[in-house]
BAFI-3210 file (N, C-alpha, C; in Angstrom, 3 decimals, decimal comma, padded with zeros to 6 digits):
// residues 324
n [1|2|3|4|5|6|7|8|9|10|11|12|13|14|15|16|17|18|19|20|21|22|23|24|25|26|27|28|29|30|31|32|33|34|35|36|37|38|39|40|41|42|43|44|45|46|47|48|49|50|51|52|53|54|55|56|57|58|59|60|61|62|63|64|65|66|67|68|69|70|71|72|73|74|75|76|77|78|79|80|81|82|83|84|85|86|87|88|89|90|91|92|93|94|95|96|97|98|99|100|101|102|103|104|105|106|107|108|109|110|111|112|113|114|115|116|117|118|119|120|121|122|123|124|125|126|127|128|129|130|131|132|133|134|135|136|137|138|139|140|141|142|143|144|145|146|147|148|149|150|151|152|153|154|155|156|157|158|159|160|161|162|163|164|165|166|167|168|169|170|171|172|173|174|175|176|177|178|179|180|181|182|183|184|185|186|187|188|189|190|191|192|193|194|195|196|197|198|199|200|201|202|203|204|205|206|207|208|209|210|211|212|213|214|215|216|217|218|219|220|221|222|223|224|225|226|227|228|229|230|231|232|233|234|235|236|237|238|239|240|241|242|243|244|245|246|247|248|249|250|251|252|253|254|255|256|257|258|259|260|261|262|263|264|265|266|267|268|269|270|271|272|273|274|275|276|277|278|279|280|281|282|283|284|285|286|287|288|289|290|291|292|293|294|295|296|297|298|299|300|301|302|303|304|305|306|307|308|309|310|311|312|313|314|315|316|317|318|319|320|321|322|323|324]
n.u [130,109|128,742|125,288|124,941|125,710|126,467|127,402|126,711|127,527|126,651|127,619|129,450|130,124|131,978|132,441|134,951|135,056|137,215|137,490|134,811|131,852|131,832|130,388|127,987|127,573|126,791|125,098|125,379|124,428|123,030|122,779|121,979|122,528|121,184|122,615|122,165|120,043|118,209|118,851|117,608|118,742|117,518|116,745|116,529|118,399|121,587|121,160|122,952|123,403|125,206|127,596|127,613|127,761|130,297|131,901|131,434|132,517|135,173|136,165|136,160|137,145|135,609|134,380|133,587|132,476|131,665|132,080|131,436|132,057|131,020|132,067|134,531|136,377|135,961|137,810|140,110|140,641|140,723|141,561|140,665|137,944|137,598|138,132|135,792|133,665|131,730|131,293|129,123|129,167|127,833|129,321|130,648|132,497|134,494|136,974|137,995|139,610|139,647|137,968|134,475|134,349|136,981|136,952|135,298|136,764|139,163|138,299|137,457|139,928|141,167|139,850|140,805|139,943|140,349|141,330|139,597|137,177|136,660|136,276|134,046|132,105|132,095|130,979|128,377|127,460|127,659|125,733|123,439|123,305|122,990|125,344|126,870|126,994|128,542|130,828|133,584|134,376|135,973|135,181|135,108|134,172|131,511|128,078|126,933|125,017|125,687|128,187|127,431|126,016|128,084|129,501|127,708|127,410|129,870|129,640|128,480|130,360|131,863|131,878|131,566|130,522|129,046|127,309|127,309|125,186|124,808|122,391|121,801|120,323|120,606|120,471|119,556|117,309|113,746|113,193|115,649|116,275|114,250|114,974|117,510|116,771|115,528|117,775|119,155|117,485|117,819|120,513|120,416|118,846|120,672|122,225|123,714|124,399|122,798|123,115|121,439|121,038|118,614|116,834|114,564|111,799|110,006|111,598|112,934|110,695|109,863|112,121|113,371|113,989|114,281|114,221|115,758|115,078|116,482|117,407|119,161|121,424|120,487|118,527|115,203|113,087|112,557|112,313|110,448|108,434|105,709|105,745|106,593|104,445|102,518|103,191|102,113|099,267|095,840|096,373|095,645|095,709|094,160|092,871|091,244|089,643|088,041|085,439|085,240|086,973|085,637|084,474|086,336|087,328|089,874|090,221|088,326|089,359|091,757|090,917|090,629|093,070|095,163|097,817|099,309|098,778|097,788|096,843|096,181|095,408|092,451|092,559|092,678|094,856|095,280|096,655|095,582|095,149|093,127|090,174|089,047|086,286|085,594|087,191|086,102|083,582|084,214|085,079|082,676|081,207|082,721|082,274|079,755|080,060|080,759|081,013|082,553|085,348|087,245|088,276|090,474|091,471|093,875|096,379|099,043|101,852|105,417|106,539|104,604|104,833|107,503|107,536|105,773|107,132|109,481|108,452|107,425|109,740|111,359|109,737|109,654|112,331|112,639|110,869|112,095|114,350|113,371|112,248|109,656]
n.v [094,172|097,358|098,347|100,998|104,007|106,408|107,263|108,805|109,803|111,220|113,784|116,765|120,162|122,899|126,269|128,673|131,748|134,625|136,523|136,231|134,551|130,937|129,088|126,692|124,909|122,411|120,072|117,396|115,519|112,551|110,087|107,768|106,873|104,918|102,888|103,858|105,576|108,689|111,327|113,897|116,808|119,154|122,522|125,795|128,791|128,764|126,540|124,463|122,706|122,942|122,872|120,212|118,879|119,741|118,561|115,829|115,662|115,977|118,546|120,048|119,841|117,972|118,569|116,839|113,383|111,080|110,389|108,699|107,659|105,428|103,488|104,487|106,469|109,934|111,615|110,073|108,682|110,385|110,543|108,135|108,545|110,761|109,604|108,363|110,073|112,715|116,215|118,992|122,192|125,222|127,430|128,330|126,013|125,897|125,685|128,625|129,529|127,547|125,892|124,906|122,251|121,348|121,596|119,460|117,255|117,477|117,074|114,435|113,185|113,592|111,693|109,384|108,700|108,711|109,460|108,059|107,291|109,261|111,492|110,630|110,464|113,159|114,384|113,321|114,264|117,063|117,507|116,736|118,743|121,056|122,329|122,205|124,073|126,245|125,000|125,222|127,676|129,845|129,373|131,588|133,616|133,293|133,041|133,081|131,112|129,288|128,462|127,141|125,010|123,637|122,843|121,074|119,237|117,957|115,963|113,865|112,783|110,851|107,814|107,808|106,444|108,033|111,069|114,486|117,230|120,595|122,838|122,359|123,229|125,919|128,697|127,255|126,835|126,097|123,890|122,585|122,015|120,193|118,088|117,400|116,520|114,174|112,786|112,444|110,697|108,448|107,892|107,200|104,905|103,244|102,668|104,624|106,808|109,717|112,850|115,695|119,226|121,782|124,827|124,901|123,455|121,881|120,458|118,636|117,275|115,936|114,406|113,030|110,040|109,840|112,098|114,527|116,952|119,805|122,154|124,821|123,271|120,817|117,762|117,936|116,581|113,414|111,189|109,461|111,099|110,538|109,807|112,220|113,850|112,978|114,298|116,739|117,110|117,894|119,946|121,400|121,650|123,804|124,355|126,427|127,183|129,764|130,823|133,553|135,649|136,063|139,147|140,929|138,593|137,994|139,520|138,338|135,763|136,206|136,681|134,164|133,444|131,988|129,574|129,920|131,802|132,343|134,216|133,988|135,238|133,762|131,875|130,520|129,694|127,989|127,287|125,700|125,323|123,273|121,403|118,586|118,589|121,279|122,482|121,411|122,517|125,213|125,237|124,663|126,994|128,934|128,145|129,073|131,674|132,133|130,821|127,727|126,248|124,351|122,277|121,395|119,483|118,691|116,949|118,234|120,014|119,511|121,957|123,166|121,473|121,903|124,680|124,722|123,068|124,563|126,884|125,826|124,790|127,048|128,648|127,126|127,243|129,974|130,301|128,708|130,188|132,337|134,344|134,429]
n.w [072,900|073,453|073,361|073,161|071,525|072,586|075,886|078,840|082,047|085,019|084,295|084,572|083,983|084,759|084,369|084,944|084,959|084,747|087,667|088,254|089,497|089,556|086,819|086,460|083,926|082,923|084,795|086,314|084,341|082,908|080,465|077,809|074,402|071,951|069,331|065,943|066,315|065,999|067,879|069,827|071,366|073,292|074,311|075,877|074,925|076,420|077,954|078,098|076,051|073,815|075,190|076,150|073,669|072,852|074,782|074,232|071,716|072,118|072,216|074,450|077,810|080,471|083,844|085,916|086,216|083,514|080,032|077,011|073,645|071,291|072,945|073,682|075,892|076,263|077,440|078,053|075,719|073,338|070,589|069,456|069,697|067,962|065,502|064,964|064,665|063,108|062,793|062,956|063,888|065,460|064,581|061,411|060,119|057,762|055,155|054,116|052,020|050,208|047,494|047,234|046,354|046,934|049,694|050,405|049,390|050,800|053,436|053,205|052,754|055,228|056,668|055,643|053,107|049,673|046,237|043,386|044,553|046,489|044,826|043,418|045,464|046,214|043,965|044,014|046,518|046,199|044,256|045,643|047,592|046,183|045,277|043,043|040,897|041,840|042,676|042,231|043,063|045,437|048,840|050,519|048,941|048,736|049,947|053,433|053,823|051,806|052,707|055,012|053,926|052,657|054,895|056,202|054,147|054,101|056,020|054,753|053,210|054,389|056,406|059,198|062,346|064,138|064,176|064,790|064,984|065,184|065,173|062,374|060,123|059,648|057,565|055,386|052,648|052,619|050,889|050,453|053,115|053,777|052,090|053,159|055,685|054,946|053,988|056,376|057,772|056,156|056,652|059,376|059,186|058,017|060,142|061,341|064,040|065,080|066,493|067,393|067,854|067,972|067,398|066,032|066,595|065,225|063,478|065,170|066,067|063,777|063,110|065,298|067,149|069,820|072,505|074,509|076,802|078,177|080,774|082,158|082,582|083,454|083,198|082,034|080,820|079,153|076,417|073,766|071,208|071,708|074,427|075,600|074,966|076,701|078,985|078,773|079,210|078,366|076,607|073,585|070,031|067,836|064,671|062,440|059,444|057,838|055,563|055,337|057,489|060,696|062,121|064,570|065,766|066,677|069,006|070,679|070,908|072,202|074,772|075,764|076,621|075,133|074,730|072,519|069,555|066,217|063,436|060,136|057,120|056,354|058,308|061,571|064,160|067,147|070,368|073,139|076,644|078,144|079,100|077,139|076,436|076,759|074,833|072,481|072,708|072,415|069,747|068,513|069,151|067,822|065,227|064,757|064,100|061,520|058,150|058,089|056,620|057,143|059,852|062,434|065,195|067,483|069,476|071,655|070,225|069,866|070,410|072,096|074,325|075,030|075,674|077,869|079,701|080,097|081,250|083,607|084,877|085,079|086,656|088,976|089,754|090,252|092,366|094,291|094,785|096,031|094,535|093,799]
ca.u [129,914|127,591|124,235|124,896|126,734|126,895|127,114|127,047|127,220|126,906|128,518|129,454|131,083|131,968|133,311|135,445|135,499|138,082|136,874|133,369|131,464|131,811|129,129|127,775|126,857|126,191|124,982|125,034|123,635|123,263|121,892|122,597|121,901|121,395|123,136|121,172|118,958|118,336|118,667|117,492|119,110|116,798|116,711|116,673|119,774|122,226|120,757|124,086|123,415|126,447|128,673|127,619|128,282|131,741|132,534|131,340|133,356|136,537|136,584|136,119|137,246|134,567|134,872|133,336|131,673|132,250|131,373|132,076|131,488|131,309|132,839|135,813|136,257|136,318|138,966|141,290|140,879|140,132|141,846|139,760|136,623|137,586|138,093|134,462|132,633|131,746|130,689|128,718|128,914|127,143|130,238|130,811|133,843|134,908|138,240|137,528|140,462|139,454|136,667|133,540|134,766|138,191|136,563|134,791|137,834|140,115|137,679|137,503|141,302|141,416|139,254|141,401|139,280|140,912|141,243|138,379|135,997|136,400|135,715|132,678|131,234|131,980|130,016|127,038|127,108|127,449|124,441|122,410|123,252|122,922|126,634|127,626|127,190|129,608|131,736|134,992|134,638|136,410|134,062|135,114|133,482|130,115|127,231|126,953|124,189|126,466|129,228|126,783|125,709|129,346|129,844|126,841|127,678|131,061|129,272|128,031|131,525|132,506|130,931|131,763|129,300|128,301|127,248|126,793|124,696|124,381|121,644|122,264|119,550|120,829|120,779|119,018|115,943|112,857|113,260|116,886|116,165|113,408|115,763|118,555|116,125|115,366|119,094|119,498|116,717|118,467|121,748|120,042|118,378|121,886|122,886|124,479|123,776|122,792|122,770|121,224|120,384|117,930|115,826|113,366|111,305|109,331|112,623|113,099|109,449|109,829|113,301|113,998|113,444|114,439|114,433|116,063|114,904|117,248|117,384|120,110|122,378|119,869|117,446|113,833|112,216|113,242|111,481|110,026|107,440|104,483|105,967|106,637|103,107|101,767|103,536|101,399|097,859|094,873|096,788|095,096|095,940|092,927|093,035|089,956|089,683|086,721|085,259|085,635|087,310|084,639|084,938|086,802|087,564|091,152|089,996|087,604|090,239|092,761|090,307|090,768|094,462|095,774|099,264|099,844|097,723|098,227|095,772|096,771|094,326|091,170|092,819|093,029|095,542|095,332|097,067|094,817|095,219|091,749|089,633|088,621|084,906|085,573|087,777|085,117|082,534|084,739|085,047|081,268|080,825|083,394|081,649|078,522|080,389|080,997|081,074|083,828|085,760|088,095|088,529|091,364|091,775|094,880|097,113|100,085|103,070|106,626|106,712|103,739|105,432|108,735|107,218|105,184|108,181|110,385|107,741|107,327|111,043|111,827|108,927|110,087|113,642|112,444|110,216|113,080|115,325|112,672|111,866|108,209]
ca.v [095,523|098,022|098,776|102,456|104,768|107,439|106,995|109,968|109,475|112,265|114,748|118,132|121,104|124,177|127,310|129,574|132,996|135,474|137,511|136,028|133,303|129,777|128,810|125,245|124,833|121,068|119,798|116,013|114,886|111,140|109,536|106,900|106,945|103,642|102,956|103,963|106,493|110,136|111,795|115,345|117,452|120,419|123,399|127,208|129,290|128,713|125,339|123,552|121,756|123,032|122,419|118,751|118,474|119,988|117,514|114,551|115,697|116,173|119,938|120,709|118,879|118,102|118,765|115,602|112,392|110,279|110,376|107,790|107,572|104,111|102,748|105,128|107,575|111,171|112,239|109,212|108,166|111,369|110,256|107,071|109,176|111,618|108,751|107,773|111,108|113,890|117,265|120,303|123,078|126,450|128,221|127,774|125,460|125,541|126,292|129,730|129,749|126,426|125,822|123,974|120,893|120,986|121,401|118,094|116,295|117,551|116,421|112,997|112,717|113,547|110,460|108,229|108,388|109,522|108,890|108,103|107,169|110,576|112,354|110,156|110,904|114,619|114,707|112,981|115,158|118,421|117,522|116,671|119,990|122,182|123,007|121,927|125,259|127,084|124,076|125,563|129,012|129,860|129,492|132,930|134,521|132,889|133,464|132,290|129,926|128,344|127,905|126,188|123,818|122,902|122,231|119,912|118,267|117,178|114,816|112,775|112,291|109,765|106,885|107,725|105,896|109,013|112,386|115,534|118,375|121,705|123,787|122,008|123,803|127,359|129,200|126,417|127,117|125,004|122,712|121,870|121,492|118,995|117,028|116,988|115,715|112,838|112,141|112,048|109,481|107,354|107,564|106,482|103,572|102,480|102,353|105,756|107,494|111,152|113,683|117,049|120,282|122,706|125,719|124,685|122,249|121,020|119,549|117,556|116,508|115,073|113,573|112,347|108,839|110,018|113,523|114,952|118,394|120,229|123,577|125,192|122,197|119,604|117,151|118,301|115,497|112,513|110,139|109,700|112,169|110,104|109,886|113,630|114,440|112,621|115,258|117,989|116,760|118,990|120,978|121,058|122,521|124,008|125,106|126,633|128,031|130,315|131,403|134,941|135,732|136,843|140,420|141,003|137,263|137,977|140,061|137,328|134,630|136,623|136,570|132,769|133,300|130,824|129,420|130,455|132,120|132,906|134,443|134,196|135,322|133,310|130,722|130,772|128,582|128,206|126,237|125,973|124,371|123,172|120,050|118,274|119,011|122,731|122,812|121,089|123,524|126,441|125,064|124,779|128,407|129,667|127,762|129,854|133,050|132,230|129,541|127,077|125,381|123,272|122,272|120,349|119,522|117,657|117,073|119,256|119,864|119,538|123,340|123,355|120,740|122,587|125,948|124,432|122,560|125,656|127,763|125,141|124,688|128,397|129,091|126,402|127,773|131,304|130,142|128,163|131,222|133,396|135,427|134,424]
ca.w [072,368|074,048|072,441|073,176|070,819|073,530|077,299|079,667|083,442|086,019|083,655|085,111|083,421|085,465|083,825|085,989|084,325|085,571|088,570|088,349|090,146|088,649|086,125|086,323|082,650|082,883|086,232|086,652|083,292|082,590|079,435|076,811|073,080|071,260|067,969|064,883|066,663|065,854|069,253|069,909|072,626|073,161|075,467|075,510|074,891|077,726|078,698|078,228|074,929|073,054|076,078|076,103|072,375|072,815|075,597|073,526|070,511|072,638|072,060|075,749|078,916|081,478|085,206|086,661|085,518|082,438|078,747|076,061|072,299|070,721|073,925|073,957|076,827|075,566|078,092|078,028|074,365|072,418|069,188|069,026|069,549|066,770|064,316|064,802|064,664|062,239|063,618|062,444|065,021|065,077|063,794|060,074|060,047|056,409|054,733|053,289|050,857|049,301|046,831|047,857|045,999|047,672|051,091|050,547|049,140|051,909|054,582|052,951|052,947|056,674|057,177|054,983|051,836|048,604|044,902|042,583|045,407|047,084|043,779|043,124|046,551|046,167|042,919|044,504|047,629|045,679|043,585|046,685|048,358|045,244|045,332|041,812|040,053|042,402|043,355|042,053|043,588|046,827|049,778|051,091|048,025|048,654|051,068|054,659|053,619|051,000|053,587|055,905|053,145|052,488|056,173|056,418|053,080|054,471|056,848|053,892|052,468|055,136|057,035|060,648|062,944|064,926|063,552|065,667|064,221|066,037|064,346|061,037|059,019|059,557|056,226|054,313|052,233|053,041|050,016|050,766|054,478|053,714|051,471|054,096|056,717|054,360|053,965|057,748|058,072|055,442|057,363|060,601|058,786|057,718|061,398|061,849|065,167|064,812|067,642|066,893|068,615|067,076|067,960|065,212|067,251|064,252|062,952|066,145|066,104|062,596|062,929|066,437|067,788|071,255|072,760|075,870|076,996|079,342|081,119|083,205|082,810|083,996|082,424|082,385|080,354|078,226|075,857|072,388|071,109|072,371|075,874|075,985|074,855|077,905|080,029|078,527|079,042|078,270|075,667|072,282|068,887|067,067|063,425|061,773|058,255|057,539|054,234|055,591|058,905|061,447|062,677|065,969|066,334|067,381|070,351|071,451|071,174|073,186|076,100|076,194|077,068|074,480|074,854|071,276|068,604|064,946|062,473|058,823|056,140|056,912|059,167|062,967|064,810|068,590|071,304|074,355|077,758|078,621|078,977|075,780|076,219|076,629|073,536|071,452|072,829|071,819|068,298|068,128|069,232|066,753|063,959|064,598|063,733|060,081|057,452|058,318|055,527|057,634|061,299|062,925|066,629|067,736|070,729|071,682|069,446|070,681|070,866|073,266|075,444|075,381|076,344|079,183|080,581|080,450|082,187|084,900|085,529|085,426|087,771|090,175|090,144|090,824|093,683|095,228|095,132|096,744|093,629|093,613]
c.u [128,643|126,564|124,174|126,053|127,309|126,495|127,623|126,601|127,640|127,863|128,326|130,493|130,908|132,956|133,715|135,978|136,300|137,249|135,356|133,090|131,467|130,420|129,025|126,915|126,167|126,254|124,492|124,172|124,039|122,269|122,700|121,829|122,221|121,899|121,982|120,000|119,274|117,908|118,661|117,827|118,580|116,835|116,854|118,145|120,358|121,883|121,914|124,233|124,762|127,638|128,756|128,178|129,791|132,501|132,560|132,230|134,810|137,050|136,709|136,243|136,111|135,188|134,736|132,543|132,427|131,408|132,153|131,312|131,957|132,243|134,166|135,608|136,767|137,547|140,229|141,643|140,333|140,379|140,924|138,337|136,567|137,553|136,675|133,334|132,838|130,906|130,343|128,369|128,271|128,040|130,462|132,246|134,143|136,231|137,921|138,336|140,408|138,104|135,746|133,940|135,972|137,940|136,114|135,909|138,859|139,573|137,725|138,903|141,653|140,899|139,711|140,767|139,844|140,654|139,881|137,127|135,647|135,771|134,287|131,710|131,025|130,960|128,584|126,571|126,841|126,104|123,308|122,203|123,244|124,195|127,376|127,957|128,360|130,711|133,195|135,318|135,115|135,217|133,971|134,345|131,985|129,379|127,403|126,137|124,911|127,524|128,630|126,466|126,959|129,698|129,012|127,134|128,895|130,691|128,865|129,157|132,135|131,447|131,188|130,459|128,461|128,431|126,612|126,416|124,166|123,737|122,001|121,574|119,737|121,216|120,251|117,613|115,070|112,967|114,507|116,819|115,349|114,195|116,822|117,966|115,888|116,681|119,471|118,736|117,355|119,740|121,448|119,581|119,553|122,670|123,703|123,706|123,915|122,314|122,602|120,662|119,725|116,987|114,512|112,753|110,555|110,323|112,805|111,865|109,388|110,948|113,586|113,235|113,388|114,816|114,740|115,938|115,627|117,112|118,351|121,002|121,812|118,778|116,089|112,868|112,977|112,256|111,208|108,885|106,149|104,616|105,946|105,253|102,240|102,060|102,745|099,932|096,987|095,417|096,346|095,451|094,636|093,258|091,679|090,153|088,260|086,664|085,637|085,865|086,287|085,259|085,293|087,086|088,880|090,997|089,307|088,503|091,305|092,227|090,422|092,169|095,115|097,275|099,965|098,689|098,325|097,018|096,423|095,682|093,016|091,333|093,268|093,692|095,711|095,951|096,424|095,076|093,837|091,303|089,063|087,209|084,805|086,145|086,781|083,949|082,952|084,680|083,617|080,803|081,454|082,744|080,364|078,792|080,649|081,083|082,479|084,131|086,554|088,310|089,464|091,596|092,741|095,551|098,237|101,222|104,262|106,888|105,860|104,351|106,658|108,445|106,669|106,245|109,133|109,727|107,675|108,672|111,586|111,058|109,344|111,425|113,515|111,823|111,221|114,090|114,687|112,244|110,361|107,539]
c.v [096,132|098,392|100,296|103,067|105,856|107,030|108,180|109,677|110,628|113,348|116,147|118,942|122,443|125,112|128,240|130,854|133,861|136,476|137,394|134,700|132,156|129,552|127,307|125,015|123,494|120,526|118,375|115,308|113,432|110,699|108,621|107,021|105,656|103,873|103,031|104,867|107,918|110,726|113,317|115,853|118,881|121,216|124,836|127,595|129,269|127,493|124,385|122,571|121,753|122,601|120,898|118,254|118,664|118,975|116,198|114,497|116,035|117,599|120,663|119,654|119,074|118,172|117,495|114,648|111,704|110,410|109,497|107,793|106,263|103,314|103,363|106,372|108,864|111,846|111,400|108,707|109,113|111,069|109,175|107,610|109,953|110,810|108,304|108,796|112,084|114,946|118,494|121,156|124,364|127,347|127,538|127,305|124,960|126,233|127,364|129,906|128,587|126,539|124,877|122,538|120,456|120,864|119,969|117,066|116,290|116,860|114,905|112,441|112,627|112,247|109,233|107,837|109,297|108,907|109,028|108,051|108,505|111,508|111,934|110,635|112,410|115,033|114,461|113,957|116,566|118,539|117,529|118,029|121,237|123,022|122,961|123,187|126,126|126,259|124,499|126,996|128,912|130,105|130,900|133,927|134,249|133,203|132,572|131,025|128,860|127,671|126,852|124,896|122,970|122,156|120,981|118,831|117,403|115,892|113,612|112,250|111,059|108,938|106,730|107,282|106,901|110,387|113,372|116,755|119,439|122,758|123,580|122,781|125,305|127,751|128,363|126,870|125,904|123,742|121,897|121,262|120,203|117,825|116,502|116,158|114,292|112,079|111,646|110,786|108,270|106,915|106,782|105,060|102,658|102,149|103,472|106,426|108,995|111,890|115,104|117,964|121,205|123,593|125,596|123,374|121,327|120,048|118,361|116,667|115,521|114,029|112,603|111,112|109,025|111,475|113,733|116,467|118,791|121,738|123,794|124,017|120,889|119,068|117,580|117,186|114,678|111,479|110,371|110,713|111,792|110,233|111,337|114,269|114,099|113,566|116,553|117,686|118,015|120,191|120,528|122,122|122,596|124,848|125,196|127,594|128,446|130,769|132,879|135,068|136,594|138,099|140,269|139,632|137,212|138,467|139,033|136,158|134,974|136,523|135,143|132,471|132,061|130,775|130,012|130,731|132,735|133,035|134,798|134,097|134,874|132,132|131,169|129,522|128,919|127,006|126,593|124,913|124,343|121,723|119,850|118,782|120,526|123,173|122,548|122,075|124,848|126,373|125,226|126,234|129,224|129,377|128,531|131,261|133,239|130,853|128,965|126,118|124,178|123,420|121,117|120,565|118,369|117,900|118,084|118,960|119,839|120,951|123,628|122,702|121,474|123,858|125,693|123,940|123,676|126,604|127,126|125,107|126,053|128,959|128,434|126,935|129,136|131,221|129,659|129,209|132,421|134,548|135,470|134,104]
c.w [072,945|072,977|072,324|072,388|071,716|074,939|078,123|081,095|084,356|085,505|084,240|084,357|084,129|084,774|084,967|085,345|085,290|086,359|088,626|089,031|089,135|088,055|085,911|085,078|082,448|084,298|086,491|085,629|083,082|081,522|078,519|075,510|072,340|069,837|066,961|065,190|066,206|067,190|069,276|071,292|072,547|074,452|075,014|075,411|076,303|078,544|078,938|077,086|074,206|073,898|076,071|074,777|072,302|073,670|074,836|072,292|070,836|072,470|073,395|076,851|079,911|082,868|086,040|085,785|084,401|081,183|077,784|074,745|071,679|071,631|074,301|074,823|076,177|076,168|077,924|076,621|073,298|070,942|068,651|068,836|068,237|065,477|063,979|064,737|063,517|062,942|062,785|063,646|064,524|064,233|062,441|059,872|058,639|056,120|053,703|052,009|049,862|048,620|047,584|047,596|046,832|049,173|051,312|050,395|050,272|053,142|054,418|053,191|054,432|057,279|056,401|053,669|050,753|047,251|044,258|043,451|046,047|046,060|043,431|044,194|046,513|045,114|043,366|045,570|047,125|044,967|044,606|047,367|047,470|045,268|043,998|041,025|040,525|043,049|043,284|042,456|045,035|047,746|050,350|050,222|047,951|049,957|052,289|054,533|052,816|051,870|054,515|055,166|052,919|053,769|056,439|055,375|053,395|055,206|056,019|052,994|053,118|055,858|058,530|061,313|063,718|064,271|064,523|064,820|065,178|065,152|062,867|059,919|058,856|058,131|055,089|053,936|052,555|052,198|050,326|052,163|054,493|053,134|052,442|055,231|056,217|054,316|055,361|058,163|057,394|056,173|058,646|060,273|058,445|058,978|061,992|062,986|064,949|066,051|067,133|067,963|067,604|067,869|067,178|065,671|066,299|063,606|063,880|066,178|064,939|062,587|064,059|066,909|069,302|071,494|074,237|075,921|078,273|079,557|082,271|083,604|083,296|083,073|082,964|081,996|079,323|077,716|074,387|072,393|071,830|073,885|076,343|075,929|076,067|079,062|079,910|078,236|079,031|077,507|074,282|071,254|068,091|065,840|062,740|060,603|057,906|056,078|054,269|057,089|059,650|062,062|064,156|066,594|067,112|068,816|071,234|071,829|072,212|074,610|076,652|076,731|076,451|074,744|073,641|070,342|067,356|064,031|061,145|057,771|056,793|057,875|060,555|063,524|066,285|069,288|072,637|075,410|078,403|078,500|077,579|075,489|076,017|075,283|072,414|071,491|072,216|070,301|067,781|068,137|068,115|065,396|063,702|064,072|062,245|059,471|057,561|057,166|056,013|059,127|061,623|064,406|066,899|069,080|070,609|070,720|070,403|071,201|072,093|074,506|075,962|076,177|077,749|080,170|081,022|081,453|083,569|085,620|085,928|086,615|089,069|090,693|090,815|092,220|094,723|095,691|095,808|095,879|093,402|094,957]
res [x|x|x|x|x|x|x|x|x|x|x|x|x|x|x|x|x|x|x|x|x|x|x|x|x|x|x|x|x|x|x|x|x|x|x|x|x|x|x|x|x|x|x|x|x|x|x|x|x|x|x|x|x|x|x|x|x|x|x|x|x|x|x|x|x|x|x|x|x|x|x|x|x|x|x|x|x|x|x|x|x|x|x|x|x|x|x|x|x|x|x|x|x|x|x|x|x|x|x|x|x|x|x|x|x|x|x|x|x|x|x|x|x|x|x|x|x|x|x|x|x|x|x|x|x|x|x|x|x|x|x|x|x|x|x|x|x|x|x|x|x|x|x|x|x|x|x|x|x|x|x|x|x|x|x|x|x|x|x|x|x|x|x|x|x|x|x|x|x|x|x|x|x|x|x|x|x|x|x|x|x|x|x|x|x|x|x|x|x|x|x|x|x|x|x|x|x|x|x|x|x|x|x|x|x|x|x|x|x|x|x|x|x|x|x|x|x|x|x|x|x|x|x|x|x|x|x|x|x|x|x|x|x|x|x|x|x|x|x|x|x|x|x|x|x|x|x|x|x|x|x|x|x|x|x|x|x|x|x|x|x|x|x|x|x|x|x|x|x|x|x|x|x|x|x|x|x|x|x|x|x|x|x|x|x|x|x|x|x|x|x|x|x|x|x|x|x|x|x|x|x|x|x|x|x|x|x|x|x|x|x|x|x|x|x|x|x|x|x|x|x|x|x|x]
***
């Protein structure tokens, strides 16, 4: 038995729209995901993330290469793949004419689970996802956020070994999102493999054991969070809270050309690309402008790494095509 839940080798997907040039959405991707990992597939809009998920979940045929889930080839053994996966896609895939409760029970029956056990699990899942109060109302009569919660809740009705989540937290409030992230960690600890895409990079930073960043159908970087942070050296996060925000501090900070800046009430947050000594010197100078209540200096976040990698790859692509 392979140690990998997912195996992708030289995967290519080419779309051929009518009367337009072919689009190479996935361009020779190769990667493996070990069993029991939470794997993040990240990239900007149009990077090819959703296309890869659709190939792996047998929703879309690939053009070249090979992909397998739990040892089963997605093209030659699609039914065996579908028996072993649960999927949350960006579109809200719920049965609108059924109640929230019946959505869960029907999904369980599709996976061979019925009777008292299905009802027991449905009760537990509805409570976890704050669905109990409206459980017997038709989903079509409820909000988009409720529909999304039902869709994600389905994944906890069954024990498929692989779970695919495409923007799972859409429409969730912060408290529920935090709870669901905890549930996902529990599932991974039980041996379930979880593949997620998200535009909320803090989610990936907290959840993922392994991250692949892609752009324009190709891999840009791969590794755990520590490995990725080594790719973005000399980027520092600075947070300073003042008793009273010094006058014109925003104008002065903008002159430093920060990668990112946010001023909220009396707190300044900066992401700077500079040497450590210069960053510490800056903090010292800022501290002279007012009474400081709190200072934090840390390495780059996943967002900093992501932005820098995208700028580098987009710049390289433009230069190669003669645009720069």
